[in-house]
C-alpha positions as CSV (number, residue, x, y, z in Angstrom):
1,M,-13.2,-52.3,16.2
2,A,-16.8,-52.5,17.2
3,S,-16.1,-51.2,20.7
4,A,-14.1,-48.3,19.2
5,A,-17.0,-47.4,16.9
6,V,-19.5,-47.6,19.8
7,C,-17.4,-45.8,22.4
8,G,-15.7,-43.2,20.3
9,T,-16.8,-40.6,17.9
10,K,-15.9,-40.2,14.2
11,R,-12.9,-38.0,13.8
12,S,-10.4,-37.4,11.1
13,Y,-7.3,-37.3,13.3
14,S,-5.3,-40.2,14.7
15,F,-6.6,-42.9,17.1
16,E,-4.2,-41.8,19.9
17,D,-5.7,-38.3,20.0
18,E,-9.1,-40.0,20.2
19,I,-8.0,-42.2,23.1
20,S,-6.6,-39.4,25.1
21,S,-9.8,-37.4,24.8
22,I,-12.0,-40.3,26.2
23,P,-12.4,-40.3,30.0
24,L,-10.3,-42.9,31.8
25,L,-13.2,-45.1,33.1
26,K,-14.6,-45.2,29.6
27,R,-11.3,-46.3,28.1
28,I,-11.0,-49.0,30.7
29,R,-14.5,-50.2,30.0
30,C,-14.1,-50.1,26.3
31,T,-10.6,-51.8,26.2
32,S,-11.0,-54.3,29.1
33,P,-11.5,-58.0,28.4
34,P,-15.1,-59.1,28.7
35,G,-14.6,-61.1,31.9
36,I,-13.0,-58.3,33.9
37,R,-15.2,-55.4,35.0
38,P,-13.6,-52.0,35.5
39,P,-14.1,-50.4,38.9
40,Q,-17.5,-48.7,39.0
41,P,-17.9,-45.3,40.7
42,P,-21.1,-45.0,42.8
43,P,-24.0,-44.0,40.6
44,K,-24.6,-40.3,40.8
45,E,-27.6,-38.3,39.6
46,N,-26.6,-36.4,36.5
47,P,-28.6,-33.2,36.2
48,V,-30.7,-32.6,33.2
49,P,-28.7,-30.7,30.7
50,R,-28.9,-27.0,31.2
51,N,-28.6,-26.3,27.4
52,P,-31.5,-24.8,25.7
53,V,-34.2,-27.2,24.6
54,P,-33.3,-28.6,21.1
55,A,-35.6,-27.4,18.4
56,S,-34.9,-29.9,15.6
57,G,-34.7,-33.6,15.3
58,E,-31.0,-33.4,14.5
59,Q,-30.4,-31.5,17.8
60,W,-32.3,-34.1,19.7
61,V,-30.1,-36.8,18.2
62,D,-27.0,-34.9,19.0
63,L,-28.2,-34.5,22.6
64,L,-28.9,-38.2,22.9
65,V,-25.6,-39.2,21.4
66,K,-23.8,-36.7,23.8
67,E,-25.6,-38.1,26.8
68,M,-24.8,-41.7,25.7
69,T,-21.2,-41.0,25.2
70,S,-21.0,-39.3,28.6
71,A,-22.5,-42.3,30.3
72,T,-20.2,-44.2,32.7
73,S,-22.2,-47.4,32.8
74,V,-25.2,-49.1,31.2
75,D,-27.4,-48.0,34.1
76,D,-26.2,-44.5,33.8
77,A,-26.9,-44.6,30.0
78,K,-30.4,-45.9,30.7
79,T,-30.9,-43.0,33.2
80,R,-29.6,-40.4,30.8
81,A,-31.6,-41.8,27.9
82,G,-34.7,-41.8,30.2
83,R,-34.1,-38.2,31.1
84,V,-33.6,-37.1,27.5
85,L,-36.8,-39.0,26.5
86,E,-38.7,-37.4,29.3
87,M,-37.5,-34.0,28.2
88,L,-38.5,-34.8,24.6
89,Q,-41.9,-36.0,25.8
90,K,-42.4,-32.8,27.8
91,V,-41.4,-30.7,24.8
92,I,-43.8,-32.6,22.5
93,S,-46.5,-32.4,25.1
94,D,-46.0,-28.7,25.6
95,Q,-46.0,-28.1,21.8
96,V,-49.1,-30.1,21.4
97,T,-50.8,-28.3,24.3
98,E,-49.7,-24.9,22.9
99,G,-50.9,-25.9,19.4
100,A,-54.2,-27.1,20.8
101,A,-54.6,-23.9,22.9
102,K,-53.9,-21.8,19.8
103,G,-56.3,-23.9,17.8
104,F,-59.0,-23.6,20.5
105,E,-58.3,-19.9,20.7
106,T,-58.6,-19.4,17.0
107,E,-61.7,-21.6,16.9
108,N,-63.2,-19.8,19.9
109,Y,-62.6,-16.4,18.2
110,A,-64.2,-17.7,15.0
111,L,-67.2,-19.0,16.9
112,K,-67.5,-15.7,18.8
113,E,-67.6,-13.9,15.5
114,R,-70.1,-16.4,14.1
115,V,-72.3,-16.0,17.3
116,E,-72.1,-12.2,16.9
117,A,-73.2,-12.4,13.3
118,L,-76.0,-14.8,14.2
119,C,-77.2,-12.5,16.9
120,Q,-77.3,-9.6,14.4
121,E,-79.1,-11.8,11.9
122,N,-81.5,-12.9,14.7
123,G,-82.2,-9.2,15.6
124,V,-82.9,-8.4,12.0
125,L,-85.2,-11.5,11.7
126,K,-87.0,-10.5,14.9
127,R,-87.6,-7.0,13.6
128,A,-88.8,-8.5,10.3
129,V,-91.2,-10.8,12.2
130,V,-92.5,-7.9,14.3
131,I,-93.1,-5.8,11.1
132,Q,-94.8,-8.7,9.3
133,H,-97.0,-9.3,12.4
134,E,-98.0,-5.7,12.4
135,M,-98.7,-5.7,8.7
136,L,-100.8,-8.9,9.1
137,K,-102.7,-7.3,12.0
138,E,-103.3,-4.2,9.9
139,G,-104.4,-6.3,7.0
140,E,-106.8,-8.3,9.2
141,E,-108.2,-5.0,10.5
142,K,-108.6,-3.6,7.0
143,E,-110.2,-6.8,5.9
144,K,-112.6,-6.6,8.8
145,E,-113.4,-3.0,7.9
146,L,-113.9,-4.0,4.3
147,K,-116.3,-6.8,5.3
148,Q,-118.2,-4.3,7.5
149,F,-118.4,-1.8,4.6
150,K,-119.6,-4.5,2.2
151,E,-122.3,-5.5,4.7
152,M,-123.3,-1.8,5.1
153,V,-123.4,-1.4,1.3
154,E,-125.6,-4.5,1.0
155,H,-127.8,-3.2,3.7
156,Y,-128.1,0.2,2.1
157,Q,-128.6,-1.4,-1.3
158,E,-131.5,-3.4,0.1
159,K,-132.9,-0.3,1.7
160,V,-132.6,1.6,-1.6
161,R,-134.4,-1.2,-3.4
162,M,-137.2,-1.2,-0.7
163,L,-137.4,2.6,-1.0
164,E,-137.5,2.4,-4.8
165,V,-140.3,-0.2,-4.6
166,H,-142.2,1.9,-2.0
167,N,-141.6,5.0,-4.2
168,Y,-142.9,3.2,-7.2
169,A,-146.0,2.1,-5.3
170,L,-146.5,5.7,-4.1
171,S,-146.1,7.1,-7.6
172,V,-148.6,4.5,-9.0
173,H,-151.1,5.5,-6.2
174,L,-150.4,9.1,-6.9
175,N,-151.0,8.6,-10.6
176,Q,-154.2,6.7,-10.0
177,A,-155.3,9.2,-7.5
178,L,-154.7,12.0,-10.0
179,Q,-156.5,10.0,-12.7
180,G,-159.4,9.2,-10.4
181,N,-159.9,12.9,-9.5
182,S,-160.0,13.8,-13.2
183,I,-162.7,11.2,-13.8
184,G,-164.7,12.8,-11.1
185,G,-165.7,9.8,-9.3
186,R,-164.7,8.5,-6.0
187,C,-162.6,5.3,-6.1
188,N,-162.1,3.1,-3.2
189,P,-158.4,3.4,-2.3
190,D,-158.2,-0.1,-0.9
191,V,-158.9,-1.6,-4.4
192,Y,-155.7,-0.5,-5.8
């Protein structure tokens, strides 16, 4: 019973139909007593199935079961299982590589956009720095001019004070001179 379950497939029709559909060597192998080995054909290389690559897990299971049921010996089953597993590994590797490539492409595109935005921001900031530098330079120049004007104002204020003092002294001398002439006497100008 165990050998029929392993070698055959589940079907709803009679056991005779099932036996007639199983290849002769497989029937011999499945029904032979354990001590007698059926004649083994020379191992041949079974090509990788030409069917389209399975897309779902169920299709991979079906492919593996199909390959195992088509095997003529344990070595053939190992070889077939190895090929199916290599195919599965290649498909998974290709999918991972493709997914990684798409991920890198998406990330690269996002990074390019970010770099573009940063370059634009950098350009704006550079212009702002240049404008600020020019404004600071103008401010320094205006501050320098203001300082010079303040110094000039102080200088002229000092000059005005000196001129006012000199003018006051002259007006005092003039008043004294006019008063001295009205007295009629001569006054020594060095006294005053």
